[in-house]
C-alpha angles and dihedrals in degrees: 000000000000118000102238102158121141117280127218094263090060087075090072126075094241102109118133099181133025093269136098114269084247087077135056125221094250131063091209108130088219095066110131143171118192151136141220130203129197120198125173142153120248094246093056095241095129134022120186120189120180139162148164132213142181126209106196098188095049093041094234135135119184141165140185143191126197125184125189118202114167106320095330121100116197114200136189120183129178135179136179145156112292111252133204100260104081091179090066101090098186138107125171110324094340123093138170119193121193101215095170117005114247090358115059134015133172120222120198140174117185121221125258104247090213095051119047090188095056122122115276134160143172112194136164114215114208122190119230096182136032117268114268126212115235120215116283103267118218130168130176133193104207105313095336123100103232100170134019115164137171115202144176127193131202139180130213147130130279131214129188141065138297124197125191136149093000090308124120116204120193112215111210127183096231095051101037135059127205131194131177140191128203119195140166139172130076122335130159116267124182124271104062119119116244113250144182096288093055092045096047097037100043116167113256094187145344129199121185139178122178114171128170111183127189121205124177094262105016145037126218127196121193125183130172128168122179137173127227093284092050093255108158114232099166128028138171140151110167127166118205121199119172110245094018133085115264112262126215112217099202131244109344115224118186129206104198125194108210129200107258114267094018146060091242109127120228097177140346145189116219111201114217135168130232106233094213104054097011091232119149119262123197125211109199119208128197116179115227102179137340140219122192110220091212090066113073098331097082100239119138134306089029110137101200102049137352132189120273096021119131111244097166128260122319095006116171128170128185123184144142129232130204109226096182092094113052091192089066089066104035094163092059091079089060094054134068115278123206115217122195104218147179114233135197126203127168092340095312126115120220140166133227147117126301101196111189139174127172119174132166124349119357112169098195090056095043094244110145103188147339092294094049117112139170115284 
């Protein structure tokens, strides 16, 4: 007989459907609820990306942390059976504590007792701006709903310490920027057999920009998703200024300068529009350092671990990757890459993430197929 007793969260008046908070309203195995944090210094010396997710219909909770210093990527991944206390955001050595919702969170990774040089951190994440809803994200493959996600994004400053490979890195609010994204809904996780819809509605191309940018007195969020023809299926350019109404800056169009022989951006100009006088506004982007999410962080098409997969109870994995040779990680080019970047807007300098993925044909960029790269 299944154990379906109330769980601790059922004590609170937060129910949306007549079910225990142990369950979600859909039986889709791809149901998920997770977060991602980006923290980096303004010189691009270090980039830390971490996250945690739960997968209620596969009974899995997992988390990861990846730190890039130079060409070395330190990674910690952990996975376990999903328990009943959904307010306990911890798995293995990785923990997220919500100290003040939407304002302050604590991010921790415990040390490996057998390796004094292993990745550890203890960081407080403080919000500088209110959380901003992203557009409702829906994707279909043929007639099947393959992704439906609700997200909010937020920018702030971190403080604390990171240790890795005998190095100690002080994280200070004035010299580091931090962004985060919370999302939940339905999103593909590995393990499902390929069927007719995937075979007959294969993706010809995918082009993606997701860019939260923090300036001293404002926060800008830019999103653009296009198919092979350049048809826009997701779009956002919202400027947040405390004490002022949010402003939408039109239809973002990006001119990206790629590293020769790749689709790895070095810089970009995102063309926006002021809604008041309809004059053009340019967001300049200069990449500082990069971290491919398919290496260490568990995003597709990672070949050693992906989110939501059952690895047994109490699974923890620590390893390091050498990013100096792209050919050692050939799948990374077919996954989304997060770039810590310096931005300029109306004479101001800001910092944020320029997340980009471009695979297959994309007519506006001149890419003709999956093997097409910048000249």
